Structures are given as structure tokens and as C-alpha cells.
C-alpha positions in Angstrom: -13.7 5.1 -8.6 -12.9 2.5 -11.2 -15.8 2.1 -13.6 -15.9 -1.6 -13.3 -16.8 -1.6 -9.6 -19.4 1.2 -9.7 -22.8 0.2 -8.4 -22.0 -3.3 -7.2 -25.2 -5.0 -6.1 -25.8 -8.6 -4.9 -27.4 -9.6 -8.2 -24.6 -8.7 -10.5 -24.2 -10.6 -13.7 -21.2 -13.0 -14.0 -19.2 -10.6 -16.3 -19.7 -7.7 -13.9 -18.6 -9.8 -10.9 -15.5 -10.9 -12.8 -14.7 -7.3 -13.6 -15.0 -6.4 -9.9 -12.7 -9.3 -8.9 -10.2 -8.2 -11.5 -9.9 -4.8 -9.9 -9.4 -6.5 -6.5 -6.7 -8.5 -8.1 -5.0 -5.3 -9.1 -5.4 -3.9 -5.6 -3.7 -7.1 -4.3 -0.8 -6.6 -6.8 -0.4 -3.0 -5.7 -0.5 -4.0 -2.0 2.2 -6.6 -2.6 4.7 -4.4 -4.6 4.3 -1.4 -2.4 4.8 -3.5 0.8 7.8 -5.1 -0.7 9.3 -1.6 -1.2 8.6 -0.5 2.3 12.2 0.4 2.9 11.9 3.3 0.4 11.9 6.7 2.0 8.4 8.1 2.5 7.3 11.7 1.8 6.7 13.1 5.3 3.9 15.3 4.2 1.8 12.7 2.3 3.0 9.5 4.0 3.3 7.8 0.6 6.4 6.5 -1.1 8.3 9.0 -3.2 7.8 8.1 -6.8 8.1 9.7 -10.3 5.3 11.8 -11.6 2.4 9.5 -12.5 4.1 6.3 -11.5 1.6 3.8 -10.0 3.8 0.7 -9.6 6.8 -1.3 -10.9 6.8 -5.0 -11.7 9.4 -7.5 -12.7 7.1 -9.1 -15.2 5.6 -7.5 -18.3 2.6 -9.8 -18.1 1.9 -8.6 -14.5 2.4 -5.0 -15.4 0.0 -5.2 -18.4 -2.6 -7.1 -16.5 -2.4 -4.5 -13.7 -2.6 -1.6 -16.1 -5.7 -3.1 -17.9 -7.5 -3.1 -14.5 -6.8 0.6 -14.1 -8.2 1.6 -17.5 -11.2 3.9 -17.5 -12.8 6.4 -19.9 -10.6 9.4 -20.2 -7.7 7.8 -18.3 -4.5 6.8 -20.2 -2.5 3.9 -18.7 1.0 3.1 -20.0 3.5 0.3 -19.3 7.0 1.5 -19.8 10.2 -0.7 -19.6 12.9 1.0 -17.6 16.2 -0.1 -16.1 16.1 -0.2 -12.3 18.4 -1.1 -9.4 21.7 0.4 -8.2 24.2 -2.4 -7.6 22.4 -4.9 -9.8 20.7 -3.3 -12.9 17.6 -5.1 -14.2 14.6 -4.4 -16.4 11.4 -3.4 -14.7 8.0 -2.6 -16.2 6.5 0.6 -14.9 2.8 1.3 -14.9 2.0 5.1 -15.2 -1.0 7.3 -15.5 -1.4 11.0 -16.0 0.1 12.8 -12.9 -3.2 14.5 -12.3 -4.9 11.0 -12.0 -2.4 9.4 -9.7 -3.9 10.4 -6.4 -7.4 9.2 -7.3 -6.0 5.9 -8.7 -4.1 5.2 -5.5 -7.1 6.2 -3.3 -9.3 3.8 -5.4 -6.8 0.9 -5.1 -6.8 1.4 -1.3 -10.6 1.5 -1.1 -10.9 -1.6 -3.3 -8.4 -3.5 -1.2 -10.3 -2.7 2.0 -13.7 -3.7 0.5 -12.2 -6.9 -0.8 -10.6 -7.8 2.5 -14.0 -7.3 4.3 -15.6 -9.6 1.7 -13.1 -12.3 2.2 -13.0 -12.4 5.9 -16.8 -12.2 6.3 -17.5 -15.2 8.6 -21.1 -15.5 7.5 -21.9 -19.1 6.2 -23.1 -18.9 2.6 -24.6 -21.5 0.3 -22.7 -22.3 -2.9 -25.5 -21.0 -5.0 -25.7 -17.6 -3.3 -24.3 -14.6 -5.3 -22.3 -13.5 -2.2 -20.6 -16.9 -2.0 -19.8 -16.8 -5.7 -18.3 -13.4 -5.4 -16.2 -14.4 -2.4 -14.8 -17.3 -4.3 -13.8 -15.0 -7.2 -12.1 -12.7 -4.8 -10.2 -15.6 -3.2 -9.0 -16.6 -6.7 -8.0 -13.0 -7.4 -6.0 -12.7 -4.2 -3.8 -15.7 -5.1 -3.5 -14.8 -8.8 -2.5 -11.3 -8.0 0.2 -12.4 -5.5 1.6 -15.0 -7.8 1.9 -12.6 -10.7 3.4 -9.8 -8.6 5.6 -11.9 -6.3 8.2 -14.6 -6.5 6.7 -18.0 -5.6 9.1 -20.5 -4.1 8.5 -24.3 -4.6 9.9 -27.3 -3.0 8.8 -31.0 -3.2 6.2 -30.6 -0.5 4.9 -27.0 -0.6 4.5 -23.8 -2.5 5.6 -20.6 -0.6 5.1 -17.0 -1.4 7.0 -14.2 0.4 4.5 -11.9 2.0 5.9 -8.6 3.2 2.6 -7.5 4.7 0.8 -9.2 7.7 -2.7 -8.3 6.4 -1.9 -9.7 3.0 -0.7 -12.9 4.7 -4.1 -13.1 6.5 -6.0 -12.6 3.2 -4.0 -15.4 1.5 -4.6 -17.8 4.3 -8.3 -17.0 4.2 -8.5 -17.2 0.4 -6.7 -20.6 0.5 -9.2 -22.0 2.9 -12.1 -20.8 0.7 -10.5 -22.5 -2.3 -9.9 -25.8 -0.4 -6.1 -25.3 -0.3 -5.3 -24.7 3.4 -2.4 -22.3 3.9 -0.4 -21.3 6.9 2.0 -18.5 7.7 5.7 -19.3 8.2 9.1 -17.7 8.7 12.3 -18.9 7.2 15.6 -17.2 6.4 14.5 -14.0 8.1 11.4 -13.6 5.9 7.7 -14.2 6.2 5.9 -16.6 3.9 2.5 -18.1 3.3 2.9 -21.9 2.8 0.6 -24.1 0.8 1.2 -27.8 1.6 0.6 -30.8 -0.7 3.2 -30.2 -3.3 2.2 -30.9 -6.9 -1.5 -31.0 -6.2 -1.5 -27.4 -4.9 1.0 -26.3 -7.6 -1.5 -27.6 -10.3 -4.3 -25.8 -8.5 -2.5 -22.5 -8.5 -1.3 -22.8 -12.0 -5.0 -23.2 -13.0 -5.9 -20.1 -11.0 -3.3 -17.9 -12.9 -4.5 -17.4 -16.4 -1.1 -16.3 -17.7 2.1 -16.8 -15.8 5.1 -14.5 -16.6 7.6 -16.0 -19.0 10.2 -18.1 -17.2 8.0 -18.6 -14.1 8.9 -22.2 -13.8 12.7 -21.4 -13.9 12.2 -18.4 -11.6 10.5 -20.4 -8.8 13.4 -22.9 -8.8 16.0 -20.2 -8.8 14.7 -18.0 -6.0 15.5 -20.1 -2.9 14.0 -19.1 0.4 15.7 -16.0 1.7 17.3 -15.1 -1.6 16.4 -12.1 -3.9 
């Protein structure tokens, strides 16, 4: 298991809580990019997507890949971000995160376990006071959910809303719940044959989400305008 989430207890120090939330952010990013590639043929024996030796995930953004890779780092584990050319009809640069092939299966298992634990934490209906450690941790996980999706995905903005394509129903549920916890109500929507999570209120929500993401990929502003609903 990733070192930063070992031995989580209710009384964690702030730095430790933040480290745990960072790993959940990585799990969200992994969930997003693997769900988006759901059309790739799966290995019938393992049920996992076929991939190169040691390849964990591919990202369009170098910032996203490096942030994801930093969350995987652990003593004795080498993580690399390698630029490669991808695509068949339309060639483009992607940023590939790799580990030693022997470490790949444990890394993927850990990402799955972290995702499941984070989802349970976010959807927990128990009312919590704003000074309770569990409430603080849940808020951090809500921030991590949106930050991870915005870094890994392609946000679409219009004058009245911000939308993020969500190729996975459970991920949509997590984003709606996280938005509610952060005071930014979100709803699921379908348009142009795709599923989205929509955050209403235009510029107010856009400013909130920009504050959530510590570093946005270069060209994020232009990219959100270029990718219209239902396009690439």
C-alpha cells in the first residue's frame, strides 16, 4: 500500500491528512483515464486493459502526469513520466506514467483500494461538525475529487456552467457528492451522446474550481473553450 496512507487514524495531523487526500486524487485521476479508455480491448484472463510493461496511465497533460506520478512514489519504487506519441489517425503527444513492471500489479491494486475507501468516506451520510477530524478529511477528499478530474479530464465551460465529461457512473456520483460538500451543487446531464457533470452558476463556480486546482495544465483556458460538448 502507498506509504502515505498507511495507518490512517481519526487524529491525523494536517500534513498526513493532506497526503492521504493526494493519493485519493491520484486514484480519481486513474479512474477517469481508465474509464475514458473503456473501449480498449481487455485481457480476458486478467480483466484489465492491455498495456505496455509497467505502464500505469497516460495523460494529455504533463502537469497531470507528474502530479499523478508523485502520488505513486514510495521508498524503493521508481516512477517515471515519459513523453510518447500516441493516436492512430491523429497523432498527439501523451505523457505516460510508468513503474517497474514487477510493481505494476500492486500499484493498480492500491489505486483501486484507495478509490473504494475514498468513495465510502465521501458518501458517508453521517452528519459531522465542521471541527471534527472526519469532517475535515471528507472536505479534503471532496477537493481532491474535483481537482483530480479537472487535471485528468477536459472541462467544458459556457456562460452559465462548467461541465466535465464523466465516462463512469460511479465517478459522476462522487463528483455530485463532492460538489455538494463544497457548496457547489452539481447535477448529472447528457448532451451530444455523452454524460457530464454540470456545475451551475458560471463564473462563480469557475473561480471556485480554479482555486481548488493548485496548478492547471498549460493552455487550460484555451482548451476549455476549444472542446465543445460532444467533441474530442
